[in-house]
mmCIF file as gemmi writes it, N, C-alpha and C atoms, coordinates in Angstrom:
data_model
loop_
_atom_site.group_PDB
_atom_site.id
_atom_site.type_symbol
_atom_site.label_atom_id
_atom_site.label_alt_id
_atom_site.label_comp_id
_atom_site.label_asym_id
_atom_site.label_entity_id
_atom_site.label_seq_id
_atom_site.pdbx_PDB_ins_code
_atom_site.Cartn_x
_atom_site.Cartn_y
_atom_site.Cartn_z
_atom_site.occupancy
_atom_site.B_iso_or_equiv
_atom_site.pdbx_formal_charge
_atom_site.auth_seq_id
_atom_site.auth_asym_id
_atom_site.pdbx_PDB_model_num
ATOM 1 N N . MET Axp A 1 ? 21.51 -6.466 14.994 1 0 ? 1 A 1
ATOM 2 C CA . MET Axp A 1 ? 21.751 -5.171 15.594 1 0 ? 1 A 1
ATOM 3 C C . MET Axp A 1 ? 20.42 -4.607 16.09 1 0 ? 1 A 1
ATOM 4 N N . PRO Axp A 2 ? 20.298 -4.301 17.351 1 0 ? 2 A 1
ATOM 5 C CA . PRO Axp A 2 ? 19.054 -3.727 17.87 1 0 ? 2 A 1
ATOM 6 C C . PRO Axp A 2 ? 18.77 -2.371 17.24 1 0 ? 2 A 1
ATOM 7 N N . ASP Axp A 3 ? 17.492 -1.964 17.277 1 0 ? 3 A 1
ATOM 8 C CA . ASP Axp A 3 ? 17.084 -0.696 16.68 1 0 ? 3 A 1
ATOM 9 C C . ASP Axp A 3 ? 17.791 0.488 17.316 1 0 ? 3 A 1
ATOM 10 N N . ASP Axp A 4 ? 18.11 0.408 18.625 1 0 ? 4 A 1
ATOM 11 C CA . ASP Axp A 4 ? 18.763 1.517 19.311 1 0 ? 4 A 1
ATOM 12 C C . ASP Axp A 4 ? 20.186 1.738 18.8 1 0 ? 4 A 1
ATOM 13 N N . GLU Axp A 5 ? 20.869 0.672 18.381 1 0 ? 5 A 1
ATOM 14 C CA . GLU Axp A 5 ? 22.254 0.775 17.943 1 0 ? 5 A 1
ATOM 15 C C . GLU Axp A 5 ? 22.374 0.948 16.436 1 0 ? 5 A 1
ATOM 16 N N . ARG Axp A 6 ? 21.317 0.717 15.706 1 0 ? 6 A 1
ATOM 17 C CA . ARG Axp A 6 ? 21.357 0.818 14.252 1 0 ? 6 A 1
ATOM 18 C C . ARG Axp A 6 ? 21.491 2.278 13.846 1 0 ? 6 A 1
ATOM 19 N N . PRO Axp A 7 ? 22.369 2.594 12.887 1 0 ? 7 A 1
ATOM 20 C CA . PRO Axp A 7 ? 22.502 3.978 12.453 1 0 ? 7 A 1
ATOM 21 C C . PRO Axp A 7 ? 21.219 4.437 11.744 1 0 ? 7 A 1
ATOM 22 N N . LEU Axp A 8 ? 20.921 5.72 11.866 1 0 ? 8 A 1
ATOM 23 C CA . LEU Axp A 8 ? 19.729 6.284 11.258 1 0 ? 8 A 1
ATOM 24 C C . LEU Axp A 8 ? 19.834 6.189 9.739 1 0 ? 8 A 1
ATOM 25 N N . SER Axp A 9 ? 18.785 5.697 9.121 1 0 ? 9 A 1
ATOM 26 C CA . SER Axp A 9 ? 18.766 5.516 7.677 1 0 ? 9 A 1
ATOM 27 C C . SER Axp A 9 ? 17.383 5.859 7.145 1 0 ? 9 A 1
ATOM 28 N N . ALA Axp A 10 ? 17.34 6.323 5.902 1 0 ? 10 A 1
ATOM 29 C CA . ALA Axp A 10 ? 16.052 6.606 5.265 1 0 ? 10 A 1
ATOM 30 C C . ALA Axp A 10 ? 15.36 5.317 4.835 1 0 ? 10 A 1
ATOM 31 N N . LEU Axp A 11 ? 16.105 4.234 4.809 1 0 ? 11 A 1
ATOM 32 C CA . LEU Axp A 11 ? 15.546 2.951 4.406 1 0 ? 11 A 1
ATOM 33 C C . LEU Axp A 11 ? 14.732 2.357 5.55 1 0 ? 11 A 1
ATOM 34 N N . PRO Axp A 12 ? 13.444 2.062 5.307 1 0 ? 12 A 1
ATOM 35 C CA . PRO Axp A 12 ? 12.628 1.477 6.379 1 0 ? 12 A 1
ATOM 36 C C . PRO Axp A 12 ? 13.087 0.057 6.705 1 0 ? 12 A 1
ATOM 37 N N . SER Axp A 13 ? 12.667 -0.414 7.857 1 0 ? 13 A 1
ATOM 38 C CA . SER Axp A 13 ? 13.04 -1.765 8.27 1 0 ? 13 A 1
ATOM 39 C C . SER Axp A 13 ? 12.407 -2.788 7.326 1 0 ? 13 A 1
ATOM 40 N N . PRO Axp A 14 ? 12.985 -3.973 7.238 1 0 ? 14 A 1
ATOM 41 C CA . PRO Axp A 14 ? 12.412 -5.003 6.369 1 0 ? 14 A 1
ATOM 42 C C . PRO Axp A 14 ? 10.969 -5.353 6.732 1 0 ? 14 A 1
ATOM 43 N N . ALA Axp A 15 ? 10.656 -5.362 8.012 1 0 ? 15 A 1
ATOM 44 C CA . ALA Axp A 15 ? 9.281 -5.672 8.424 1 0 ? 15 A 1
ATOM 45 C C . ALA Axp A 15 ? 8.31 -4.604 7.93 1 0 ? 15 A 1
ATOM 46 N N . ALA Axp A 16 ? 8.72 -3.351 7.987 1 0 ? 16 A 1
ATOM 47 C CA . ALA Axp A 16 ? 7.858 -2.265 7.511 1 0 ? 16 A 1
ATOM 48 C C . ALA Axp A 16 ? 7.664 -2.354 5.997 1 0 ? 16 A 1
ATOM 49 N N . ARG Axp A 17 ? 8.723 -2.713 5.276 1 0 ? 17 A 1
ATOM 50 C CA . ARG Axp A 17 ? 8.599 -2.856 3.815 1 0 ? 17 A 1
ATOM 51 C C . ARG Axp A 17 ? 7.688 -4.017 3.447 1 0 ? 17 A 1
ATOM 52 N N . VAL Axp A 18 ? 7.795 -5.113 4.17 1 0 ? 18 A 1
ATOM 53 C CA . VAL Axp A 18 ? 6.918 -6.264 3.906 1 0 ? 18 A 1
ATOM 54 C C . VAL Axp A 18 ? 5.471 -5.905 4.213 1 0 ? 18 A 1
ATOM 55 N N . ALA Axp A 19 ? 5.255 -5.208 5.325 1 0 ? 19 A 1
ATOM 56 C CA . ALA Axp A 19 ? 3.892 -4.793 5.673 1 0 ? 19 A 1
ATOM 57 C C . ALA Axp A 19 ? 3.312 -3.862 4.623 1 0 ? 19 A 1
ATOM 58 N N . ALA Axp A 20 ? 4.121 -2.944 4.099 1 0 ? 20 A 1
ATOM 59 C CA . ALA Axp A 20 ? 3.652 -2.037 3.051 1 0 ? 20 A 1
ATOM 60 C C . ALA Axp A 20 ? 3.317 -2.81 1.774 1 0 ? 20 A 1
ATOM 61 N N . PHE Axp A 21 ? 4.154 -3.774 1.419 1 0 ? 21 A 1
ATOM 62 C CA . PHE Axp A 21 ? 3.907 -4.585 0.22 1 0 ? 21 A 1
ATOM 63 C C . PHE Axp A 21 ? 2.619 -5.388 0.355 1 0 ? 21 A 1
ATOM 64 N N . VAL Axp A 22 ? 2.418 -5.99 1.51 1 0 ? 22 A 1
ATOM 65 C CA . VAL Axp A 22 ? 1.19 -6.761 1.747 1 0 ? 22 A 1
ATOM 66 C C . VAL Axp A 22 ? -0.03 -5.846 1.706 1 0 ? 22 A 1
ATOM 67 N N . ALA Axp A 23 ? 0.093 -4.649 2.269 1 0 ? 23 A 1
ATOM 68 C CA . ALA Axp A 23 ? -1.017 -3.693 2.244 1 0 ? 23 A 1
ATOM 69 C C . ALA Axp A 23 ? -1.363 -3.292 0.812 1 0 ? 23 A 1
ATOM 70 N N . ILE Axp A 24 ? -0.355 -3.104 -0.031 1 0 ? 24 A 1
ATOM 71 C CA . ILE Axp A 24 ? -0.602 -2.763 -1.435 1 0 ? 24 A 1
ATOM 72 C C . ILE Axp A 24 ? -1.302 -3.92 -2.143 1 0 ? 24 A 1
ATOM 73 N N . LEU Axp A 25 ? -0.858 -5.143 -1.885 1 0 ? 25 A 1
ATOM 74 C CA . LEU Axp A 25 ? -1.508 -6.306 -2.503 1 0 ? 25 A 1
ATOM 75 C C . LEU Axp A 25 ? -2.963 -6.441 -2.05 1 0 ? 25 A 1
ATOM 76 N N . LEU Axp A 26 ? -3.209 -6.262 -0.768 1 0 ? 26 A 1
ATOM 77 C CA . LEU Axp A 26 ? -4.584 -6.355 -0.265 1 0 ? 26 A 1
ATOM 78 C C . LEU Axp A 26 ? -5.456 -5.232 -0.82 1 0 ? 26 A 1
ATOM 79 N N . GLY Axp A 27 ? -4.891 -4.038 -0.94 1 0 ? 27 A 1
ATOM 80 C CA . GLY Axp A 27 ? -5.632 -2.934 -1.543 1 0 ? 27 A 1
ATOM 81 C C . GLY Axp A 27 ? -5.982 -3.218 -2.984 1 0 ? 27 A 1
ATOM 82 N N . GLY Axp A 28 ? -5.04 -3.769 -3.739 1 0 ? 28 A 1
ATOM 83 C CA . GLY Axp A 28 ? -5.308 -4.152 -5.132 1 0 ? 28 A 1
ATOM 84 C C . GLY Axp A 28 ? -6.37 -5.227 -5.228 1 0 ? 28 A 1
ATOM 85 N N . LEU Axp A 29 ? -6.321 -6.199 -4.338 1 0 ? 29 A 1
ATOM 86 C CA . LEU Axp A 29 ? -7.327 -7.258 -4.322 1 0 ? 29 A 1
ATOM 87 C C . LEU Axp A 29 ? -8.713 -6.682 -4.046 1 0 ? 29 A 1
ATOM 88 N N . ALA Axp A 30 ? -8.798 -5.816 -3.047 1 0 ? 30 A 1
ATOM 89 C CA . ALA Axp A 30 ? -10.081 -5.199 -2.711 1 0 ? 30 A 1
ATOM 90 C C . ALA Axp A 30 ? -10.596 -4.345 -3.869 1 0 ? 30 A 1
ATOM 91 N N . GLY Axp A 31 ? -9.707 -3.584 -4.492 1 0 ? 31 A 1
ATOM 92 C CA . GLY Axp A 31 ? -10.109 -2.765 -5.64 1 0 ? 31 A 1
ATOM 93 C C . GLY Axp A 31 ? -10.585 -3.613 -6.81 1 0 ? 31 A 1
ATOM 94 N N . GLY Axp A 32 ? -9.912 -4.732 -7.038 1 0 ? 32 A 1
ATOM 95 C CA . GLY Axp A 32 ? -10.336 -5.643 -8.101 1 0 ? 32 A 1
ATOM 96 C C . GLY Axp A 32 ? -11.717 -6.22 -7.835 1 0 ? 32 A 1
ATOM 97 N N . LEU Axp A 33 ? -11.958 -6.606 -6.594 1 0 ? 33 A 1
ATOM 98 C CA . LEU Axp A 33 ? -13.281 -7.131 -6.244 1 0 ? 33 A 1
ATOM 99 C C . LEU Axp A 33 ? -14.368 -6.067 -6.387 1 0 ? 33 A 1
ATOM 100 N N . ILE Axp A 34 ? -14.049 -4.852 -6 1 0 ? 34 A 1
ATOM 101 C CA . ILE Axp A 34 ? -15.016 -3.763 -6.129 1 0 ? 34 A 1
ATOM 102 C C . ILE Axp A 34 ? -15.293 -3.472 -7.595 1 0 ? 34 A 1
ATOM 103 N N . GLY Axp A 35 ? -14.244 -3.409 -8.415 1 0 ? 35 A 1
ATOM 104 C CA . GLY Axp A 35 ? -14.423 -3.17 -9.845 1 0 ? 35 A 1
ATOM 105 C C . GLY Axp A 35 ? -15.239 -4.265 -10.507 1 0 ? 35 A 1
ATOM 106 N N . TYR Axp A 36 ? -14.953 -5.509 -10.17 1 0 ? 36 A 1
ATOM 107 C CA . TYR Axp A 36 ? -15.695 -6.64 -10.729 1 0 ? 36 A 1
ATOM 108 C C . TYR Axp A 36 ? -17.171 -6.552 -10.344 1 0 ? 36 A 1
ATOM 109 N N . THR Axp A 37 ? -17.438 -6.321 -9.075 1 0 ? 37 A 1
ATOM 110 C CA . THR Axp A 37 ? -18.814 -6.28 -8.58 1 0 ? 37 A 1
ATOM 111 C C . THR Axp A 37 ? -19.582 -5.106 -9.169 1 0 ? 37 A 1
ATOM 112 N N . LEU Axp A 38 ? -18.926 -3.981 -9.31 1 0 ? 38 A 1
ATOM 113 C CA . LEU Axp A 38 ? -19.572 -2.807 -9.89 1 0 ? 38 A 1
ATOM 114 C C . LEU Axp A 38 ? -20.035 -3.089 -11.316 1 0 ? 38 A 1
ATOM 115 N N . VAL Axp A 39 ? -19.18 -3.712 -12.113 1 0 ? 39 A 1
ATOM 116 C CA . VAL Axp A 39 ? -19.556 -4.038 -13.491 1 0 ? 39 A 1
ATOM 117 C C . VAL Axp A 39 ? -20.599 -5.148 -13.505 1 0 ? 39 A 1
ATOM 118 N N . LYS Axp A 40 ? -20.462 -6.139 -12.643 1 0 ? 40 A 1
ATOM 119 C CA . LYS Axp A 40 ? -21.403 -7.257 -12.592 1 0 ? 40 A 1
ATOM 120 C C . LYS Axp A 40 ? -22.823 -6.78 -12.296 1 0 ? 40 A 1
ATOM 121 N N . LEU Axp A 41 ? -22.951 -5.796 -11.418 1 0 ? 41 A 1
ATOM 122 C CA . LEU Axp A 41 ? -24.272 -5.28 -11.071 1 0 ? 41 A 1
ATOM 123 C C . LEU Axp A 41 ? -24.908 -4.491 -12.205 1 0 ? 41 A 1
ATOM 124 N N . GLN Axp A 42 ? -24.112 -3.899 -13.081 1 0 ? 42 A 1
ATOM 125 C CA . GLN Axp A 42 ? -24.632 -3.027 -14.118 1 0 ? 42 A 1
ATOM 126 C C . GLN Axp A 42 ? -24.739 -3.687 -15.478 1 0 ? 42 A 1
ATOM 127 N N . CYS Axp A 43 ? -24.112 -4.815 -15.686 1 0 ? 43 A 1
ATOM 128 C CA . CYS Axp A 43 ? -24.042 -5.435 -17.005 1 0 ? 43 A 1
ATOM 129 C C . CYS Axp A 43 ? -25.007 -6.621 -17.094 1 0 ? 43 A 1
ATOM 130 N N . HIS Axp A 44 ? -25.653 -6.757 -18.257 1 0 ? 44 A 1
ATOM 131 C CA . HIS Axp A 44 ? -26.555 -7.88 -18.518 1 0 ? 44 A 1
ATOM 132 C C . HIS Axp A 44 ? -26.098 -8.581 -19.776 1 0 ? 44 A 1
ATOM 133 N N . GLY Axp A 45 ? -26.208 -9.891 -19.796 1 0 ? 45 A 1
ATOM 134 C CA . GLY Axp A 45 ? -25.799 -10.658 -20.968 1 0 ? 45 A 1
ATOM 135 C C . GLY Axp A 45 ? -24.355 -11.102 -20.839 1 0 ? 45 A 1
ATOM 136 N N . SER Axp A 46 ? -23.656 -11.13 -21.975 1 0 ? 46 A 1
ATOM 137 C CA . SER Axp A 46 ? -22.26 -11.541 -22.007 1 0 ? 46 A 1
ATOM 138 C C . SER Axp A 46 ? -21.382 -10.388 -21.51 1 0 ? 46 A 1
ATOM 139 N N . CYS Axp A 47 ? -20.795 -10.551 -20.354 1 0 ? 47 A 1
ATOM 140 C CA . CYS Axp A 47 ? -20.053 -9.462 -19.719 1 0 ? 47 A 1
ATOM 141 C C . CYS Axp A 47 ? -18.637 -9.851 -19.329 1 0 ? 47 A 1
ATOM 142 N N . ALA Axp A 48 ? -18.064 -10.839 -19.979 1 0 ? 48 A 1
ATOM 143 C CA . ALA Axp A 48 ? -16.737 -11.296 -19.576 1 0 ? 48 A 1
ATOM 144 C C . ALA Axp A 48 ? -15.69 -10.197 -19.741 1 0 ? 48 A 1
ATOM 145 N N . ALA Axp A 49 ? -15.665 -9.537 -20.889 1 0 ? 49 A 1
ATOM 146 C CA . ALA Axp A 49 ? -14.667 -8.488 -21.12 1 0 ? 49 A 1
ATOM 147 C C . ALA Axp A 49 ? -14.875 -7.286 -20.184 1 0 ? 49 A 1
ATOM 148 N N . PRO Axp A 50 ? -16.117 -6.779 -20.066 1 0 ? 50 A 1
ATOM 149 C CA . PRO Axp A 50 ? -16.296 -5.655 -19.142 1 0 ? 50 A 1
ATOM 150 C C . PRO Axp A 50 ? -15.95 -6.007 -17.685 1 0 ? 50 A 1
ATOM 151 N N . LYS Axp A 51 ? -16.266 -7.229 -17.259 1 0 ? 51 A 1
ATOM 152 C CA . LYS Axp A 51 ? -15.907 -7.634 -15.889 1 0 ? 51 A 1
ATOM 153 C C . LYS Axp A 51 ? -14.392 -7.671 -15.713 1 0 ? 51 A 1
ATOM 154 N N . GLY Axp A 52 ? -13.694 -8.18 -16.732 1 0 ? 52 A 1
ATOM 155 C CA . GLY Axp A 52 ? -12.232 -8.219 -16.671 1 0 ? 52 A 1
ATOM 156 C C . GLY Axp A 52 ? -11.627 -6.827 -16.637 1 0 ? 52 A 1
ATOM 157 N N . ILE Axp A 53 ? -12.173 -5.939 -17.458 1 0 ? 53 A 1
ATOM 158 C CA . ILE Axp A 53 ? -11.678 -4.558 -17.476 1 0 ? 53 A 1
ATOM 159 C C . ILE Axp A 53 ? -11.969 -3.875 -16.142 1 0 ? 53 A 1
ATOM 160 N N . GLY Axp A 54 ? -13.175 -4.079 -15.616 1 0 ? 54 A 1
ATOM 161 C CA . GLY Axp A 54 ? -13.52 -3.501 -14.318 1 0 ? 54 A 1
ATOM 162 C C . GLY Axp A 54 ? -12.617 -4.008 -13.208 1 0 ? 54 A 1
ATOM 163 N N . THR Axp A 55 ? -12.32 -5.3 -13.252 1 0 ? 55 A 1
ATOM 164 C CA . THR Axp A 55 ? -11.42 -5.892 -12.26 1 0 ? 55 A 1
ATOM 165 C C . THR Axp A 55 ? -10.028 -5.291 -12.367 1 0 ? 55 A 1
ATOM 166 N N . LEU Axp A 56 ? -9.521 -5.219 -13.592 1 0 ? 56 A 1
ATOM 167 C CA . LEU Axp A 56 ? -8.169 -4.692 -13.809 1 0 ? 56 A 1
ATOM 168 C C . LEU Axp A 56 ? -8.069 -3.228 -13.404 1 0 ? 56 A 1
ATOM 169 N N . VAL Axp A 57 ? -9.005 -2.413 -13.845 1 0 ? 57 A 1
ATOM 170 C CA . VAL Axp A 57 ? -8.962 -0.991 -13.52 1 0 ? 57 A 1
ATOM 171 C C . VAL Axp A 57 ? -9.105 -0.779 -12.008 1 0 ? 57 A 1
ATOM 172 N N . GLY Axp A 58 ? -10.033 -1.491 -11.386 1 0 ? 58 A 1
ATOM 173 C CA . GLY Axp A 58 ? -10.21 -1.359 -9.938 1 0 ? 58 A 1
ATOM 174 C C . GLY Axp A 58 ? -8.966 -1.756 -9.178 1 0 ? 58 A 1
ATOM 175 N N . ALA Axp A 59 ? -8.339 -2.853 -9.589 1 0 ? 59 A 1
ATOM 176 C CA . ALA Axp A 59 ? -7.136 -3.326 -8.898 1 0 ? 59 A 1
ATOM 177 C C . ALA Axp A 59 ? -5.983 -2.353 -9.062 1 0 ? 59 A 1
ATOM 178 N N . VAL Axp A 60 ? -5.787 -1.845 -10.279 1 0 ? 60 A 1
ATOM 179 C CA . VAL Axp A 60 ? -4.667 -0.932 -10.52 1 0 ? 60 A 1
ATOM 180 C C . VAL Axp A 60 ? -4.861 0.385 -9.768 1 0 ? 60 A 1
ATOM 181 N N . VAL Axp A 61 ? -6.075 0.933 -9.827 1 0 ? 61 A 1
ATOM 182 C CA . VAL Axp A 61 ? -6.334 2.207 -9.149 1 0 ? 61 A 1
ATOM 183 C C . VAL Axp A 61 ? -6.179 2.053 -7.633 1 0 ? 61 A 1
ATOM 184 N N . ALA Axp A 62 ? -6.73 0.991 -7.081 1 0 ? 62 A 1
ATOM 185 C CA . ALA Axp A 62 ? -6.635 0.791 -5.629 1 0 ? 62 A 1
ATOM 186 C C . ALA Axp A 62 ? -5.197 0.522 -5.194 1 0 ? 62 A 1
ATOM 187 N N . ALA Axp A 63 ? -4.46 -0.285 -5.96 1 0 ? 63 A 1
ATOM 188 C CA . ALA Axp A 63 ? -3.065 -0.563 -5.61 1 0 ? 63 A 1
ATOM 189 C C . ALA Axp A 63 ? -2.213 0.701 -5.723 1 0 ? 63 A 1
ATOM 190 N N . ALA Axp A 64 ? -2.47 1.519 -6.736 1 0 ? 64 A 1
ATOM 191 C CA . ALA Axp A 64 ? -1.721 2.773 -6.873 1 0 ? 64 A 1
ATOM 192 C C . ALA Axp A 64 ? -2.01 3.707 -5.699 1 0 ? 64 A 1
ATOM 193 N N . GLY Axp A 65 ? -3.26 3.813 -5.327 1 0 ? 65 A 1
ATOM 194 C CA . GLY Axp A 65 ? -3.615 4.644 -4.181 1 0 ? 65 A 1
ATOM 195 C C . GLY Axp A 65 ? -3.002 4.131 -2.895 1 0 ? 65 A 1
ATOM 196 N N . MET Axp A 66 ? -3.037 2.829 -2.719 1 0 ? 66 A 1
ATOM 197 C CA . MET Axp A 66 ? -2.464 2.244 -1.507 1 0 ? 66 A 1
ATOM 198 C C . MET Axp A 66 ? -0.95 2.393 -1.484 1 0 ? 66 A 1
ATOM 199 N N . SER Axp A 67 ? -0.312 2.362 -2.647 1 0 ? 67 A 1
ATOM 200 C CA . SER Axp A 67 ? 1.137 2.541 -2.673 1 0 ? 67 A 1
ATOM 201 C C . SER Axp A 67 ? 1.513 3.963 -2.257 1 0 ? 67 A 1
ATOM 202 N N . ILE Axp A 68 ? 0.696 4.944 -2.625 1 0 ? 68 A 1
ATOM 203 C CA . ILE Axp A 68 ? 0.949 6.32 -2.195 1 0 ? 68 A 1
ATOM 204 C C . ILE Axp A 68 ? 0.836 6.413 -0.673 1 0 ? 68 A 1
ATOM 205 N N . VAL Axp A 69 ? -0.199 5.802 -0.135 1 0 ? 69 A 1
ATOM 206 C CA . VAL Axp A 69 ? -0.386 5.812 1.316 1 0 ? 69 A 1
ATOM 207 C C . VAL Axp A 69 ? 0.78 5.11 2.011 1 0 ? 69 A 1
ATOM 208 N N . ALA Axp A 70 ? 1.219 3.98 1.469 1 0 ? 70 A 1
ATOM 209 C CA . ALA Axp A 70 ? 2.323 3.228 2.08 1 0 ? 70 A 1
ATOM 210 C C . ALA Axp A 70 ? 3.61 4.045 2.081 1 0 ? 70 A 1
ATOM 211 N N . VAL Axp A 71 ? 3.9 4.728 0.986 1 0 ? 71 A 1
ATOM 212 C CA . VAL Axp A 71 ? 5.109 5.551 0.928 1 0 ? 71 A 1
ATOM 213 C C . VAL Axp A 71 ? 5.041 6.675 1.949 1 0 ? 71 A 1
ATOM 214 N N . LEU Axp A 72 ? 3.89 7.312 2.056 1 0 ? 72 A 1
ATOM 215 C CA . LEU Axp A 72 ? 3.75 8.396 3.031 1 0 ? 72 A 1
ATOM 216 C C . LEU Axp A 72 ? 3.909 7.895 4.463 1 0 ? 72 A 1
ATOM 217 N N . VAL Axp A 73 ? 3.36 6.727 4.746 1 0 ? 73 A 1
ATOM 218 C CA . VAL Axp A 73 ? 3.497 6.153 6.097 1 0 ? 73 A 1
ATOM 219 C C . VAL Axp A 73 ? 4.956 5.799 6.386 1 0 ? 73 A 1
ATOM 220 N N . LEU Axp A 74 ? 5.642 5.19 5.422 1 0 ? 74 A 1
ATOM 221 C CA . LEU Axp A 74 ? 7.047 4.837 5.643 1 0 ? 74 A 1
ATOM 222 C C . LEU Axp A 74 ? 7.914 6.079 5.84 1 0 ? 74 A 1
ATOM 223 N N . ARG Axp A 75 ? 7.623 7.14 5.101 1 0 ? 75 A 1
ATOM 224 C CA . ARG Axp A 75 ? 8.367 8.389 5.295 1 0 ? 75 A 1
ATOM 225 C C . ARG Axp A 75 ? 8.085 8.986 6.669 1 0 ? 75 A 1
ATOM 226 N N . ALA Axp A 76 ? 6.833 8.937 7.086 1 0 ? 76 A 1
ATOM 227 C CA . ALA Axp A 76 ? 6.475 9.482 8.401 1 0 ? 76 A 1
ATOM 228 C C . ALA Axp A 76 ? 7.178 8.715 9.51 1 0 ? 76 A 1
ATOM 229 N N . VAL Axp A 77 ? 7.258 7.407 9.382 1 0 ? 77 A 1
ATOM 230 C CA . VAL Axp A 77 ? 7.954 6.592 10.387 1 0 ? 77 A 1
ATOM 231 C C . VAL Axp A 77 ? 9.435 6.955 10.419 1 0 ? 77 A 1
ATOM 232 N N . GLY Axp A 78 ? 10.036 7.158 9.241 1 0 ? 78 A 1
ATOM 233 C CA . GLY Axp A 78 ? 11.445 7.557 9.189 1 0 ? 78 A 1
ATOM 234 C C . GLY Axp A 78 ? 11.682 8.903 9.841 1 0 ? 78 A 1
ATOM 235 N N . GLU Axp A 79 ? 10.792 9.856 9.577 1 0 ? 79 A 1
ATOM 236 C CA . GLU Axp A 79 ? 10.933 11.172 10.203 1 0 ? 79 A 1
ATOM 237 C C . GLU Axp A 79 ? 10.733 11.076 11.717 1 0 ? 79 A 1
ATOM 238 N N . TRP Axp A 80 ? 9.802 10.241 12.132 1 0 ? 80 A 1
ATOM 239 C CA . TRP Axp A 80 ? 9.559 10.062 13.566 1 0 ? 80 A 1
ATOM 240 C C . TRP Axp A 80 ? 10.804 9.518 14.26 1 0 ? 80 A 1
ATOM 241 N N . ARG Axp A 81 ? 11.438 8.544 13.631 1 0 ? 81 A 1
ATOM 242 C CA . ARG Axp A 81 ? 12.673 7.988 14.216 1 0 ? 81 A 1
ATOM 243 C C . ARG Axp A 81 ? 13.767 9.045 14.288 1 0 ? 81 A 1
ATOM 244 N N . GLN Axp A 82 ? 13.855 9.872 13.258 1 0 ? 82 A 1
ATOM 245 C CA . GLN Axp A 82 ? 14.868 10.922 13.245 1 0 ? 82 A 1
ATOM 246 C C . GLN Axp A 82 ? 14.626 11.919 14.379 1 0 ? 82 A 1
ATOM 247 N N . ILE Axp A 83 ? 13.382 12.299 14.59 1 0 ? 83 A 1
ATOM 248 C CA . ILE Axp A 83 ? 13.05 13.218 15.677 1 0 ? 83 A 1
ATOM 249 C C . ILE Axp A 83 ? 13.36 12.586 17.028 1 0 ? 83 A 1
ATOM 250 N N . GLU Axp A 84 ? 13.017 11.308 17.194 1 0 ? 84 A 1
ATOM 251 C CA . GLU Axp A 84 ? 13.3 10.62 18.454 1 0 ? 84 A 1
ATOM 252 C C . GLU Axp A 84 ? 14.793 10.547 18.714 1 0 ? 84 A 1
ATOM 253 N N . GLN Axp A 85 ? 15.583 10.299 17.674 1 0 ? 85 A 1
ATOM 254 C CA . GLN Axp A 85 ? 17.023 10.202 17.858 1 0 ? 85 A 1
ATOM 255 C C . GLN Axp A 85 ? 17.608 11.555 18.257 1 0 ? 85 A 1
ATOM 256 N N . ARG Axp A 86 ? 17.129 12.62 17.636 1 0 ? 86 A 1
ATOM 257 C CA . ARG Axp A 86 ? 17.596 13.96 18.007 1 0 ? 86 A 1
ATOM 258 C C . ARG Axp A 86 ? 17.289 14.279 19.461 1 0 ? 86 A 1
ATOM 259 N N . GLU Axp A 87 ? 16.092 13.896 19.91 1 0 ? 87 A 1
ATOM 260 C CA . GLU Axp A 87 ? 15.7 14.159 21.298 1 0 ? 87 A 1
ATOM 261 C C . GLU Axp A 87 ? 16.523 13.327 22.27 1 0 ? 87 A 1
ATOM 262 N N . ARG Axp A 88 ? 16.87 12.102 21.897 1 0 ? 88 A 1
ATOM 263 C CA . ARG Axp A 88 ? 17.708 11.269 22.761 1 0 ? 88 A 1
ATOM 264 C C . ARG Axp A 88 ? 19.123 11.814 22.87 1 0 ? 88 A 1
ATOM 265 N N . GLN Axp A 89 ? 19.62 12.441 21.806 1 0 ? 89 A 1
ATOM 266 C CA . GLN Axp A 89 ? 20.981 12.988 21.823 1 0 ? 89 A 1
ATOM 267 C C . GLN Axp A 89 ? 21.083 14.233 22.683 1 0 ? 89 A 1
ATOM 268 N N . ARG Axp A 90 ? 19.983 14.904 22.909 1 0 ? 90 A 1
ATOM 269 C CA . ARG Axp A 90 ? 20.019 16.132 23.718 1 0 ? 90 A 1
ATOM 270 C C . ARG Axp A 90 ? 20.176 15.852 25.169 1 0 ? 90 A 1
């Protein structure tokens, strides 16, 4: 069903959901790398546990932040489609 004929729904398209999921994963990966590097630069000696904690905390915080951004973007796209449909009906 083409986008023009599809009924208006709050559910984003599958492509948009996949893009949001990939963005969250990439954000988590970047946050994990940043957390790891931050601890690696500051720690001397045996740092396996602190590096792991830094990686985990960085990944979780970055993925959580990116998920908020993804939800806001998906909502904005849904509202944009709703506005466009209203204008087409006029």
